[in-house]
Backbone as a chain_set.jsonl record, in Angstrom:
{"seq": "MKKLIFIVSFIIASNAIAQTSNSLEFEIQKMKQALDFGDNNVATNSMYTIIALEGPQSTYKDSLAYLYFNERNYASCFLVTNEVLKSKPNNLELLEMNAVSLESLGAYEKAIEKYNILLAKSNNNYHAYKIAGLQLALNKFEEANTSIKKADQLPDNGNLTVTFQVNKNYNQNVNLKAAIAYLEGIIALSLDKKDAAKVSFDRAVKLFPEFVLAKSKLETLETPKQ", "coords": {"N": [[38.945, 8.063, 18.554], [39.594, 8.487, 21.278], [42.356, 8.075, 20.964], [42.965, 10.252, 19.417], [42.441, 12.411, 21.064], [44.368, 11.867, 23.04], [46.766, 12.339, 21.475], [46.449, 15.088, 20.835], [46.372, 16.215, 23.374], [49.007, 15.541, 24.204], [50.569, 16.885, 22.297], [49.827, 19.693, 23.15], [50.805, 19.571, 25.693], [53.525, 19.16, 25.195], [54.134, 21.532, 23.806], [53.756, 23.335, 25.853], [55.766, 22.746, 27.631], [57.921, 23.241, 26.072], [57.613, 26.025, 25.733], [57.992, 26.836, 28.328], [60.467, 25.95, 28.943], [61.94, 27.652, 26.953], [61.131, 30.13, 28.043], [62.404, 30.062, 30.468], [65.145, 29.726, 29.744], [65.431, 32.143, 28.483], [65.024, 34.093, 30.534], [67.141, 33.291, 32.241], [69.393, 34.089, 30.674], [68.823, 36.883, 30.499], [69.048, 37.566, 33.128], [71.844, 37.053, 33.617], [72.913, 38.869, 31.945], [72.098, 41.268, 33.108], [73.311, 41.134, 35.502], [75.963, 41.384, 34.696], [75.906, 44.002, 33.65], [75.49, 45.374, 35.979], [72.997, 45.938, 36.786], [71.115, 45.402, 39.274], [68.353, 45.414, 39.911], [66.985, 44.521, 37.681], [68.112, 42.033, 37.459], [67.224, 40.777, 39.885], [64.417, 40.725, 39.469], [64.412, 39.022, 37.277], [65.466, 36.71, 38.526], [63.314, 36.042, 40.223], [61.345, 35.345, 38.434], [62.593, 33.12, 37.258], [62.745, 31.439, 39.476], [59.841, 30.989, 39.96], [59.315, 29.61, 37.667], [60.936, 27.305, 37.839], [60.136, 26.222, 40.287], [59.595, 25.27, 43.711], [61.989, 24.222, 44.62], [64.045, 25.547, 43.401], [67.296, 26.41, 42.518], [68.096, 28.992, 42.395], [67.165, 30.446, 44.348], [69.165, 30.627, 46.273], [71.001, 32.206, 44.871], [69.582, 34.475, 44.836], [69.541, 35.155, 47.505], [72.188, 35.725, 48.065], [72.446, 37.928, 46.304], [70.71, 39.825, 47.575], [72.083, 40.096, 49.908], [74.529, 41.095, 49.182], [73.637, 43.547, 48.355], [73.071, 44.774, 50.657], [70.496, 44.471, 51.609], [69.125, 43.54, 54.048], [66.741, 42.571, 55.335], [65.196, 41.365, 53.31], [67.131, 39.52, 52.544], [67.312, 37.915, 54.925], [64.753, 36.798, 55.054], [64.728, 35.192, 52.616], [66.945, 33.526, 53.094], [66.214, 32.186, 55.302], [64.118, 30.732, 54.263], [65.428, 29.033, 52.429], [67.131, 27.594, 54.059], [65.475, 25.672, 55.266], [65.537, 23.48, 53.629], [68.241, 23.176, 53.302], [69.951, 22.935, 55.741], [72.485, 22.708, 56.727], [74.097, 24.524, 55.368], [76.807, 26.552, 55.486], [77.331, 29.112, 54.6], [74.92, 30.167, 53.972], [73.784, 29.954, 56.527], [75.558, 31.871, 57.881], [74.898, 34.27, 56.316], [72.267, 34.541, 57.099], [72.523, 34.947, 59.978], [73.987, 37.369, 60.054], [72.461, 39.11, 58.728], [70.168, 39.233, 60.591], [71.81, 40.443, 62.728], [72.426, 42.93, 61.573], [69.993, 44.002, 61.25], [69.344, 44.577, 63.903], [68.368, 42.661, 65.591], [69.519, 41.388, 67.94], [69.411, 39.273, 69.999], [68.159, 37.065, 68.55], [70.01, 36.946, 66.424], [72.304, 35.918, 68.011], [71.359, 33.46, 68.67], [71.397, 32.221, 66.072], [74.011, 32.402, 65.311], [75.133, 30.805, 67.168], [74.125, 28.206, 66.312], [75.458, 28.176, 63.856], [78.191, 28.181, 64.739], [78.356, 25.751, 66.172], [78.505, 24.114, 63.997], [80.559, 24.952, 62.481], [82.815, 25.435, 64.084], [84.415, 27.701, 64.184], [86.506, 30.325, 65.134], [85.909, 33.027, 64.534], [83.104, 33.202, 64.58], [82.524, 32.622, 67.208], [83.71, 34.969, 68.333], [81.983, 36.909, 67.251], [79.553, 36.257, 68.592], [80.355, 36.793, 71.176], [80.682, 39.598, 70.921], [77.965, 40.437, 70.399], [76.727, 39.587, 72.707], [78.035, 41.287, 74.591], [77.063, 43.775, 73.746], [74.501, 43.465, 74.634], [74.825, 43.72, 77.197], [75.293, 41.483, 78.476], [77.549, 40.408, 80.314], [78.991, 38.336, 81.669], [78.288, 36.077, 80.039], [79.331, 36.964, 77.692], [82.055, 37.02, 78.264], [82.522, 34.285, 78.606], [82.103, 33.489, 76.095], [84.122, 34.847, 74.587], [86.454, 33.871, 75.605], [86.266, 31.193, 74.63], [86.398, 31.617, 72.008], [89.108, 32.43, 71.929], [90.334, 30.054, 72.381], [89.787, 28.506, 70.221], [91.018, 27.171, 67.105], [92.857, 29.209, 64.746], [92.857, 30.505, 61.407], [94.471, 32.499, 60.464], [93.786, 34.152, 58.421], [91.632, 35.918, 58.574], [90.563, 39.349, 59.152], [89.551, 42.071, 61.276], [87.782, 45.005, 61.173], [88.128, 48.124, 62.616], [86.828, 51.183, 63.777], [88.682, 53.857, 64.257], [88.618, 56.589, 64.257], [86.354, 59.151, 62.91], [87.461, 59.411, 60.316], [89.232, 57.384, 59.879], [89.705, 53.986, 59.627], [90.834, 50.792, 60.923], [92.345, 47.728, 59.924], [92.555, 44.761, 61.667], [94.188, 41.865, 62.57], [92.412, 38.793, 63.39], [93.008, 37.319, 65.754], [94.249, 39.243, 67.465], [92.155, 40.938, 67.587], [90.311, 39.429, 69.054], [91.597, 39.249, 71.5], [91.544, 41.999, 72.203], [88.839, 42.416, 72.465], [88.278, 40.805, 74.59], [89.552, 42.185, 76.538], [87.954, 44.523, 76.694], [85.583, 43.443, 77.582], [86.443, 42.518, 79.968], [86.918, 44.926, 81.403], [84.239, 45.796, 81.558], [83.425, 44.062, 83.419], [84.675, 45.027, 85.513], [87.31, 44.303, 85.84], [90.156, 45.266, 85.894], [93.025, 44.519, 85.92], [92.914, 42.191, 84.619], [91.934, 43.093, 82.101], [93.98, 44.87, 81.396], [96.066, 42.904, 80.837], [94.95, 41.58, 78.635], [94.719, 43.724, 76.707], [97.379, 44.239, 76.486], [98.394, 41.869, 75.237], [96.924, 41.934, 72.934], [98.15, 44.1, 71.647], [100.786, 43.071, 71.471], [100.258, 41.007, 69.645], [99.37, 42.466, 67.457], [101.164, 45.046, 66.685], [100.538, 47.724, 65.798], [98.062, 48.273, 66.609], [95.738, 50.566, 67.205], [93.625, 51.226, 68.966], [93.784, 49.361, 71.013], [96.309, 50.045, 72.08], [95.729, 52.606, 73.092], [93.884, 51.995, 74.99], [95.465, 50.413, 76.752], [97.359, 52.33, 77.389], [95.827, 54.251, 78.887], [95.044, 52.54, 81.032], [97.491, 52.227, 82.326], [98.26, 54.662, 82.961], [98.849, 56.504, 85.796], [96.336, 57.523, 88.236], [95.541, 60.941, 88.898]], "CA": [[38.686, 9.421, 19.243], [40.474, 8.549, 22.498], [43.675, 8.267, 20.57], [43.183, 11.669, 18.985], [42.464, 13.296, 22.286], [45.768, 11.714, 23.637], [47.647, 13.015, 20.673], [46.145, 16.462, 20.994], [46.944, 16.512, 24.651], [50.518, 15.353, 24.129], [51.106, 18.119, 21.686], [49.64, 20.794, 24.034], [51.815, 19.452, 26.827], [54.885, 19.331, 24.723], [54.26, 22.972, 23.491], [53.782, 24.054, 27.188], [57.05, 22.442, 28.11], [58.951, 23.962, 25.27], [57.435, 27.43, 26.119], [58.468, 26.906, 29.757], [61.974, 25.92, 28.791], [62.417, 28.835, 26.349], [61.112, 31.367, 29.056], [63.481, 29.969, 31.537], [66.526, 30.168, 29.22], [65.443, 33.708, 28.229], [65.256, 34.845, 31.959], [68.591, 33.043, 32.724], [70.269, 35.007, 30.01], [68.552, 38.264, 30.974], [69.69, 37.809, 34.561], [73.266, 37.169, 33.551], [73.368, 40.198, 31.286], [71.872, 42.312, 34.038], [74.46, 41.166, 36.462], [77.342, 41.882, 33.972], [75.969, 45.4, 33.43], [75.292, 45.945, 37.241], [71.533, 46.346, 37.048], [70.624, 44.369, 40.164], [66.965, 45.268, 39.852], [66.468, 43.659, 36.602], [68.496, 40.685, 37.828], [66.397, 40.346, 40.944], [63.075, 40.357, 38.812], [64.649, 37.67, 36.538], [65.53, 35.486, 39.565], [61.875, 35.671, 40.768], [60.704, 34.587, 37.325], [63.252, 31.674, 37.15], [62.312, 30.64, 40.577], [58.58, 30.668, 39.668], [59.313, 28.65, 36.627], [61.616, 26.072, 38.272], [59.373, 25.661, 41.392], [60.023, 25.486, 45.104], [63.432, 23.702, 44.833], [64.903, 26.357, 42.439], [68.667, 26.845, 43.168], [68.255, 30.395, 42.207], [66.815, 31.049, 45.74], [70.47, 30.926, 46.866], [71.491, 33.403, 44.279], [68.764, 35.709, 45.233], [69.976, 35.456, 48.881], [73.592, 36.411, 47.891], [72.152, 39.298, 45.665], [70.198, 40.672, 48.512], [73.123, 40.309, 51.024], [75.531, 42.045, 48.694], [73.041, 44.943, 48.374], [72.744, 45.076, 52.127], [69.103, 44.392, 51.815], [69.177, 42.397, 55.108], [65.46, 42.08, 55.636], [64.947, 40.396, 52.373], [68.1, 38.35, 52.591], [66.967, 37.025, 56.102], [63.525, 35.943, 54.659], [65.205, 34.18, 51.774], [67.853, 32.376, 53.708], [65.266, 31.435, 56.176], [63.397, 29.726, 53.457], [66.268, 27.986, 51.854], [67.734, 26.774, 55.084], [64.561, 24.611, 55.537], [65.997, 22.378, 52.897], [69.685, 23.258, 53.326], [70.099, 23.437, 57.124], [73.93, 22.742, 57.043], [74.921, 25.295, 54.568], [77.458, 27.448, 56.301], [77.275, 30.419, 54.011], [73.522, 30.572, 54.121], [73.644, 30.318, 57.952], [76.207, 33.161, 58.185], [74.155, 35.392, 55.868], [70.998, 34.602, 57.978], [72.965, 35.539, 61.202], [74.525, 38.638, 59.852], [71.217, 39.831, 58.405], [69.596, 39.549, 61.927], [72.541, 41.279, 63.455], [72.387, 44.158, 60.938], [68.618, 44.481, 61.577], [69.242, 44.893, 65.219], [67.772, 41.597, 66.402], [70.776, 40.616, 68.451], [69.166, 37.92, 70.608], [67.978, 36.116, 67.332], [71.37, 36.641, 65.806], [73.145, 35.097, 68.822], [70.866, 32.042, 68.338], [71.819, 31.734, 64.617], [75.574, 32.257, 65.376], [75.464, 29.563, 67.965], [74.013, 27.14, 65.499], [76.563, 28.15, 63.035], [79.391, 27.955, 65.514], [78.337, 24.342, 66.351], [78.781, 23.497, 62.756], [81.821, 25.509, 61.774], [83.878, 25.574, 65.111], [85.173, 28.852, 63.738], [86.71, 31.376, 66.155], [85.333, 34.32, 64.316], [81.766, 33.05, 64.949], [82.478, 32.788, 68.725], [83.913, 36.31, 68.51], [80.732, 37.609, 66.94], [78.64, 35.948, 69.625], [80.822, 37.665, 72.359], [80.352, 41.033, 70.734], [76.604, 40.715, 70.407], [76.459, 39.477, 74.138], [78.469, 42.452, 75.219], [76.15, 44.789, 73.318], [73.236, 43.263, 75.303], [75.162, 43.817, 78.53], [75.5, 40.047, 79.106], [79.046, 40.406, 80.401], [79.646, 36.976, 81.912], [78.144, 35.297, 78.974], [80.319, 37.402, 76.609], [83.423, 36.666, 78.691], [82.734, 32.867, 78.36], [82.251, 33.279, 74.571], [85.346, 35.285, 73.976], [87.489, 32.879, 76.071], [86.144, 30.161, 73.835], [86.934, 32.198, 70.631], [90.445, 32.517, 71.888], [90.852, 28.66, 72.439], [89.637, 27.854, 68.975], [91.956, 27.389, 66.015], [92.831, 30.46, 63.983], [93.619, 30.15, 60.159], [95.34, 33.581, 60.31], [93.294, 34.85, 57.224], [90.686, 37.0, 58.784], [90.729, 40.573, 59.792], [88.401, 42.834, 61.77], [87.73, 46.417, 60.948], [87.78, 48.989, 63.718], [86.758, 52.513, 63.407], [89.585, 54.655, 65.037], [87.84, 57.897, 64.294], [85.426, 59.14, 61.695], [88.253, 59.506, 59.146], [90.226, 56.232, 59.847], [89.429, 52.552, 59.985], [92.003, 49.953, 60.9], [92.091, 46.227, 59.818], [93.385, 44.041, 62.629], [94.014, 40.349, 62.554], [91.383, 38.404, 64.36], [93.501, 36.941, 67.059], [94.441, 40.491, 68.163], [90.794, 41.502, 67.861], [89.717, 38.65, 70.094], [92.263, 39.685, 72.781], [90.993, 43.403, 72.551], [87.349, 42.456, 72.948], [88.444, 40.188, 75.774], [89.844, 43.418, 77.469], [86.779, 45.314, 76.854], [84.589, 42.663, 78.527], [86.972, 42.486, 81.46], [86.546, 46.282, 81.88], [82.908, 45.78, 81.848], [83.195, 43.293, 84.57], [85.488, 45.661, 86.461], [88.462, 43.498, 86.189], [91.109, 46.016, 85.326], [94.203, 43.754, 85.706], [92.681, 41.177, 83.458], [91.744, 43.851, 80.881], [95.458, 45.265, 81.084], [96.702, 41.783, 80.293], [94.258, 41.42, 77.409], [95.08, 44.742, 75.706], [98.935, 44.103, 76.161], [98.5, 40.728, 74.355], [96.43, 42.525, 71.66], [99.269, 44.928, 71.053], [101.845, 42.146, 70.989], [99.774, 40.294, 68.323], [99.307, 43.464, 66.409], [101.8, 46.213, 67.3], [100.047, 49.026, 65.441], [96.606, 48.343, 67.067], [95.676, 51.89, 67.901], [92.7, 51.184, 70.034], [94.365, 48.549, 72.135], [97.498, 50.818, 72.631], [95.054, 53.655, 73.754], [93.263, 51.428, 76.329], [96.514, 50.168, 77.662], [98.011, 53.561, 78.012], [94.848, 54.708, 79.978], [95.09, 51.722, 82.273], [98.768, 52.352, 82.973], [98.508, 56.099, 83.574], [98.408, 56.715, 87.285], [95.262, 58.498, 88.474], [96.122, 62.144, 89.6]], "C": [[39.519, 9.528, 20.536], [41.992, 8.752, 22.115], [43.977, 9.608, 20.085], [43.296, 12.592, 19.998], [43.772, 13.251, 22.934], [46.755, 12.455, 22.896], [47.701, 14.527, 20.88], [46.746, 16.993, 22.394], [48.389, 16.548, 24.881], [51.096, 16.547, 23.426], [51.103, 19.374, 22.473], [50.635, 20.755, 25.104], [53.258, 19.723, 26.357], [55.204, 20.726, 24.386], [54.478, 23.685, 24.848], [55.127, 23.924, 27.75], [58.105, 23.174, 27.491], [58.947, 25.404, 25.502], [58.089, 27.645, 27.397], [60.07, 26.92, 29.605], [62.553, 27.268, 28.063], [62.297, 30.075, 27.232], [62.166, 31.193, 30.025], [64.747, 30.267, 30.976], [66.517, 31.614, 28.876], [65.851, 34.474, 29.511], [66.565, 34.579, 32.439], [69.532, 34.106, 32.103], [70.013, 36.422, 30.329], [69.221, 38.574, 32.235], [71.13, 37.917, 34.477], [73.678, 38.39, 32.93], [73.11, 41.282, 32.335], [72.826, 42.37, 35.067], [75.825, 41.663, 35.894], [77.258, 43.436, 33.926], [75.622, 46.12, 34.892], [73.916, 46.366, 37.408], [70.925, 45.104, 37.897], [68.953, 44.23, 40.225], [66.34, 44.407, 38.848], [66.906, 42.094, 36.971], [67.618, 39.99, 38.858], [64.915, 39.908, 40.291], [63.305, 39.106, 37.956], [64.716, 36.554, 37.447], [64.159, 35.109, 39.925], [61.263, 34.947, 39.706], [61.245, 33.3, 37.273], [62.648, 30.841, 38.364], [60.701, 30.164, 40.494], [58.47, 29.569, 38.617], [59.892, 27.293, 37.002], [60.902, 25.365, 39.423], [60.104, 25.763, 42.665], [61.488, 25.079, 45.377], [64.413, 24.408, 43.943], [66.179, 26.643, 43.165], [68.918, 28.233, 43.043], [67.816, 31.211, 43.504], [68.106, 31.519, 46.448], [71.068, 32.074, 46.074], [70.859, 34.58, 44.65], [69.193, 36.188, 46.633], [71.32, 36.19, 48.776], [73.355, 37.814, 47.214], [71.646, 40.302, 46.696], [71.276, 41.032, 49.666], [74.129, 41.217, 50.44], [75.006, 43.519, 48.51], [72.674, 45.457, 49.722], [71.319, 45.17, 52.274], [68.847, 43.239, 52.843], [67.832, 41.855, 55.423], [65.11, 41.027, 54.532], [65.885, 39.18, 52.324], [67.785, 37.366, 53.812], [65.747, 36.174, 55.592], [63.872, 34.769, 53.607], [65.981, 33.081, 52.199], [67.043, 31.583, 54.66], [64.644, 30.27, 55.494], [64.285, 28.637, 52.819], [66.918, 27.106, 52.887], [66.819, 25.732, 55.573], [64.997, 23.284, 54.818], [67.548, 22.133, 52.871], [70.324, 23.629, 54.729], [71.57, 23.358, 57.433], [74.744, 23.504, 56.115], [75.512, 26.425, 55.197], [77.291, 28.847, 55.869], [75.93, 30.996, 54.104], [73.287, 30.968, 55.54], [74.258, 31.614, 58.487], [75.435, 34.388, 57.72], [72.986, 35.634, 56.717], [71.423, 35.316, 59.37], [73.243, 36.912, 61.072], [73.322, 39.491, 59.452], [70.417, 40.168, 59.679], [70.371, 40.563, 62.726], [72.403, 42.781, 62.91], [70.994, 44.799, 61.079], [68.394, 44.798, 63.067], [68.672, 43.886, 66.114], [68.941, 40.629, 66.861], [70.482, 39.309, 69.258], [68.916, 36.73, 69.518], [69.22, 35.807, 66.698], [72.282, 35.727, 66.678], [72.667, 33.596, 68.61], [71.419, 31.38, 67.111], [73.305, 31.552, 64.691], [75.838, 31.039, 66.111], [75.312, 28.261, 67.093], [75.199, 27.06, 64.444], [77.887, 27.764, 63.622], [79.407, 26.364, 65.852], [78.7, 23.491, 65.202], [80.195, 23.753, 62.171], [83.141, 25.371, 62.77], [84.828, 26.658, 64.734], [85.273, 29.939, 64.826], [86.082, 32.674, 65.882], [83.76, 34.267, 64.592], [81.604, 33.254, 66.491], [82.806, 34.266, 69.111], [82.735, 37.132, 68.327], [79.748, 37.444, 68.02], [79.066, 36.816, 70.914], [80.522, 39.018, 72.187], [78.91, 41.308, 70.976], [76.254, 40.542, 72.088], [76.846, 40.715, 74.937], [77.542, 43.681, 75.015], [74.935, 44.719, 74.184], [73.485, 43.357, 76.771], [75.069, 42.433, 79.341], [76.934, 39.644, 79.252], [79.541, 38.994, 80.684], [79.442, 36.019, 80.734], [79.21, 35.566, 77.8], [81.833, 37.001, 77.023], [83.728, 35.149, 78.438], [82.885, 32.593, 76.769], [83.653, 33.65, 74.04], [86.535, 34.382, 74.395], [87.437, 31.7, 75.114], [86.715, 30.461, 72.411], [88.622, 32.154, 70.796], [91.175, 31.072, 71.957], [90.791, 28.031, 71.119], [90.699, 28.078, 68.021], [91.772, 28.59, 65.174], [93.619, 30.208, 62.637], [94.511, 31.44, 59.708], [94.914, 34.454, 59.095], [92.293, 35.959, 57.462], [90.975, 38.087, 59.594], [89.501, 41.153, 60.281], [88.786, 44.264, 61.621], [87.287, 47.174, 62.142], [87.824, 50.379, 63.419], [87.463, 53.329, 64.611], [88.993, 55.893, 65.354], [87.0, 57.969, 63.092], [86.188, 59.202, 60.309], [89.166, 58.2, 59.006], [89.651, 54.906, 60.382], [90.682, 51.742, 59.921], [91.585, 48.459, 60.9], [93.131, 45.662, 60.744], [93.057, 42.629, 62.582], [93.131, 39.818, 63.766], [91.907, 37.92, 65.712], [93.757, 38.154, 68.015], [93.008, 41.102, 68.589], [90.004, 40.752, 69.061], [90.422, 39.122, 71.529], [91.851, 41.099, 73.15], [89.585, 43.277, 73.104], [87.413, 41.637, 74.333], [88.753, 41.252, 76.941], [88.643, 44.152, 77.667], [85.783, 44.708, 77.812], [85.043, 42.66, 79.891], [86.787, 43.873, 81.978], [85.097, 46.381, 82.322], [82.507, 45.08, 83.088], [84.033, 43.897, 85.695], [86.626, 44.922, 86.904], [89.675, 44.179, 85.368], [92.411, 45.423, 85.048], [94.066, 42.822, 84.561], [92.497, 41.993, 82.097], [93.154, 44.331, 80.421], [96.142, 44.099, 80.283], [96.213, 41.458, 78.918], [94.691, 42.413, 76.383], [96.613, 44.635, 75.503], [99.087, 43.031, 75.249], [97.951, 41.14, 72.964], [97.537, 43.297, 70.978], [100.512, 44.028, 70.629], [101.487, 41.354, 69.75], [99.737, 41.188, 67.25], [99.793, 44.795, 66.816], [101.235, 47.551, 66.958], [98.499, 49.128, 65.863], [96.383, 49.566, 67.985], [94.557, 51.809, 69.04], [93.139, 50.464, 71.247], [95.516, 49.335, 72.849], [96.784, 51.93, 73.495], [94.419, 53.044, 75.068], [94.444, 51.106, 77.289], [97.18, 51.37, 78.222], [97.123, 54.18, 79.001], [94.933, 53.957, 81.221], [96.399, 51.997, 83.047], [99.126, 53.775, 83.412], [97.967, 56.203, 84.974], [97.344, 57.809, 87.38], [95.9, 59.687, 89.188], [95.184, 62.294, 90.949]], "O": [[40.08, 10.586, 20.822], [42.754, 9.447, 22.787], [45.083, 10.113, 20.278], [44.114, 13.51, 19.934], [44.322, 14.271, 23.35], [47.56, 13.165, 23.498], [48.751, 15.144, 21.063], [47.455, 17.993, 22.499], [48.946, 17.384, 25.593], [52.037, 17.163, 23.928], [52.105, 20.085, 22.543], [51.263, 21.765, 25.421], [54.055, 20.395, 27.012], [56.333, 21.171, 24.593], [55.332, 24.567, 24.937], [55.641, 24.889, 28.316], [59.04, 23.673, 28.115], [59.997, 26.047, 25.502], [58.755, 28.671, 27.534], [60.788, 27.793, 30.093], [63.511, 27.876, 28.543], [63.162, 30.951, 27.224], [62.808, 32.177, 30.393], [65.495, 31.019, 31.602], [67.557, 32.265, 28.979], [66.771, 35.289, 29.575], [67.18, 35.473, 33.02], [70.276, 34.839, 32.754], [70.987, 37.168, 30.43], [69.85, 39.613, 32.437], [71.706, 38.763, 35.161], [74.703, 38.959, 33.307], [73.931, 42.195, 32.417], [73.193, 43.447, 35.537], [76.654, 42.261, 36.579], [78.257, 44.131, 34.109], [75.493, 47.343, 34.935], [73.711, 47.229, 38.262], [70.401, 44.099, 37.415], [68.369, 43.187, 40.517], [65.364, 43.69, 39.068], [66.163, 41.129, 36.795], [67.305, 38.805, 38.742], [64.369, 38.851, 40.609], [62.45, 38.22, 37.928], [64.098, 35.517, 37.208], [63.843, 33.919, 39.937], [60.643, 33.924, 39.996], [60.476, 32.339, 37.241], [62.143, 29.729, 38.212], [60.368, 29.063, 40.931], [57.602, 28.7, 38.705], [59.409, 26.256, 36.546], [60.992, 24.147, 39.578], [61.198, 26.328, 42.685], [62.113, 25.591, 46.306], [65.522, 23.914, 43.743], [66.155, 27.078, 44.316], [69.932, 28.696, 43.564], [68.066, 32.405, 43.669], [68.168, 32.568, 47.09], [71.664, 32.928, 46.731], [71.485, 35.631, 44.786], [69.219, 37.382, 46.933], [71.49, 37.23, 49.412], [74.042, 38.774, 47.566], [72.067, 41.459, 46.716], [71.286, 42.123, 50.236], [74.592, 42.101, 51.16], [75.744, 44.504, 48.509], [72.021, 46.491, 49.859], [70.899, 45.983, 53.098], [68.413, 42.142, 52.49], [67.767, 40.679, 55.78], [64.761, 39.896, 54.868], [65.491, 38.035, 52.103], [67.98, 36.155, 53.699], [65.763, 34.949, 55.713], [63.41, 33.632, 53.701], [65.811, 31.922, 51.824], [67.223, 30.371, 54.774], [64.606, 29.122, 55.938], [63.893, 27.476, 52.708], [67.229, 25.952, 52.594], [67.308, 24.87, 56.302], [64.84, 22.177, 55.335], [68.044, 21.075, 52.485], [71.139, 24.548, 54.816], [71.932, 23.962, 58.443], [75.945, 23.258, 55.999], [74.746, 27.344, 55.488], [77.119, 29.727, 56.714], [75.782, 32.203, 54.296], [72.737, 32.026, 55.844], [73.705, 32.33, 59.322], [75.276, 35.373, 58.442], [72.689, 36.779, 57.055], [70.699, 36.197, 59.833], [72.786, 37.682, 61.917], [73.267, 40.629, 59.918], [70.015, 41.321, 59.83], [69.778, 41.448, 63.344], [72.285, 43.725, 63.69], [70.867, 46.022, 61.027], [67.309, 45.256, 63.427], [68.48, 44.159, 67.299], [69.253, 39.53, 66.403], [71.256, 38.355, 69.179], [69.424, 35.616, 69.644], [69.548, 34.652, 66.426], [72.96, 34.855, 66.135], [73.457, 32.674, 68.411], [71.83, 30.22, 67.088], [73.812, 30.574, 64.143], [76.714, 30.267, 65.722], [76.167, 27.376, 67.104], [75.803, 26.009, 64.226], [78.642, 27.038, 62.975], [80.484, 25.771, 65.787], [79.131, 22.346, 65.336], [80.844, 22.933, 61.521], [84.284, 25.225, 62.338], [86.024, 26.499, 64.977], [84.264, 30.401, 65.358], [85.73, 33.402, 66.81], [83.193, 35.334, 64.825], [80.702, 33.941, 66.969], [82.259, 34.771, 70.091], [82.459, 38.002, 69.153], [79.108, 38.431, 68.382], [78.239, 37.437, 71.58], [80.124, 39.671, 73.151], [78.579, 42.274, 71.663], [75.537, 41.377, 72.639], [76.119, 41.149, 75.83], [77.284, 44.472, 75.922], [74.343, 45.756, 74.482], [72.575, 43.131, 77.568], [74.833, 42.318, 80.543], [77.485, 38.788, 78.561], [80.435, 38.51, 79.99], [80.333, 35.219, 80.447], [79.791, 34.703, 77.142], [82.678, 36.705, 76.178], [84.849, 34.739, 78.135], [83.594, 31.717, 76.274], [84.265, 32.956, 73.229], [87.476, 34.173, 73.63], [88.51, 31.2, 74.775], [87.39, 29.651, 71.777], [89.326, 31.86, 69.83], [92.36, 30.92, 71.658], [91.581, 27.135, 70.82], [91.31, 29.145, 68.081], [90.638, 28.979, 64.896], [94.779, 29.796, 62.64], [95.192, 31.389, 58.683], [95.62, 35.41, 58.772], [92.134, 36.846, 56.624], [91.571, 37.922, 60.658], [88.433, 40.799, 59.782], [89.911, 44.685, 61.889], [86.198, 46.931, 62.663], [88.807, 50.818, 62.821], [86.943, 53.452, 65.72], [88.843, 56.278, 66.514], [86.903, 57.015, 62.32], [85.557, 59.052, 59.263], [89.807, 58.055, 57.966], [89.175, 54.828, 61.515], [91.51, 51.924, 59.029], [90.721, 47.989, 61.64], [94.324, 45.961, 60.687], [91.903, 42.2, 62.557], [93.141, 40.319, 64.891], [91.242, 38.127, 66.727], [93.503, 38.069, 69.216], [92.771, 41.63, 69.675], [89.246, 41.318, 69.848], [89.743, 39.319, 72.537], [91.806, 41.399, 74.343], [89.203, 43.938, 74.07], [86.535, 41.876, 75.163], [88.275, 41.166, 78.072], [88.301, 44.413, 78.82], [85.234, 45.357, 78.702], [84.284, 42.77, 80.854], [86.453, 43.923, 83.162], [84.787, 46.988, 83.347], [81.498, 45.367, 83.731], [84.091, 43.3, 86.77], [86.953, 44.849, 88.089], [90.096, 43.685, 84.322], [92.971, 45.746, 84.001], [94.924, 42.678, 83.69], [92.926, 41.501, 81.053], [93.494, 44.227, 79.242], [96.707, 44.312, 79.21], [97.024, 41.077, 78.073], [95.013, 42.018, 75.262], [97.085, 44.928, 74.405], [99.947, 43.199, 74.385], [98.487, 40.717, 71.941], [97.785, 43.1, 69.789], [101.143, 44.238, 69.593], [102.342, 41.074, 68.91], [100.043, 40.784, 66.129], [99.004, 45.635, 67.25], [101.412, 48.485, 67.741], [97.803, 50.048, 65.434], [96.711, 49.637, 69.17], [94.777, 52.455, 70.064], [92.9, 50.894, 72.375], [95.65, 49.274, 74.071], [97.262, 52.16, 74.606], [94.494, 53.665, 76.129], [94.423, 51.475, 78.464], [97.526, 51.419, 79.402], [97.664, 54.659, 79.998], [94.909, 54.51, 82.321], [96.404, 51.997, 84.278], [100.111, 54.035, 84.103], [96.783, 56.009, 85.248], [97.42, 58.848, 86.725], [96.758, 59.46, 90.041], [95.401, 63.201, 91.753]]}, "num_chains": 1, "name": "protein.A"}
């Protein structure tokens, strides 16, 4: 009798595992097809089903975070990345999405905290640049000045650009080193250090000769007051 119960239990368990495996494969295929066809809503729903079937350690939590980030659903992206970072605290991409999400949600203080964690791991001048910009937005001028000088001292790979809105009809992509010099000038102006600002704007233009905003700031500073 006990042997019979064991056999029945084994068959039931085997069937359950097979059903779960089939359901998982079905949802993965549905998710892939939805992504191919640009239907992110269906893809998101499938990811949630996959995560539920795979359990807490499901790797599809990462995929869900990327999907939310690309959709600019920053509130959900923050929540998902926050969860995944508990088990993957050194994942730079997840850390960056987490920080960007907070910044996009207007939580600048928290974003600075996250960017500082990221910077300590990445030693990336762009992350230091982002910290300086957020500190400037919070009127923390001395802290911003320290951060932007650190950004300027860190190595630059020459691959990153920063987009500046020149006017409502025109955006300009500027290399990061020139963007750092420009932000250093803006911070110097906020500290009422006009000579230092002029030096920084001049350097920004030398690094990127077509830098419209830097040339405009430099021209304003060089024009004698009437």
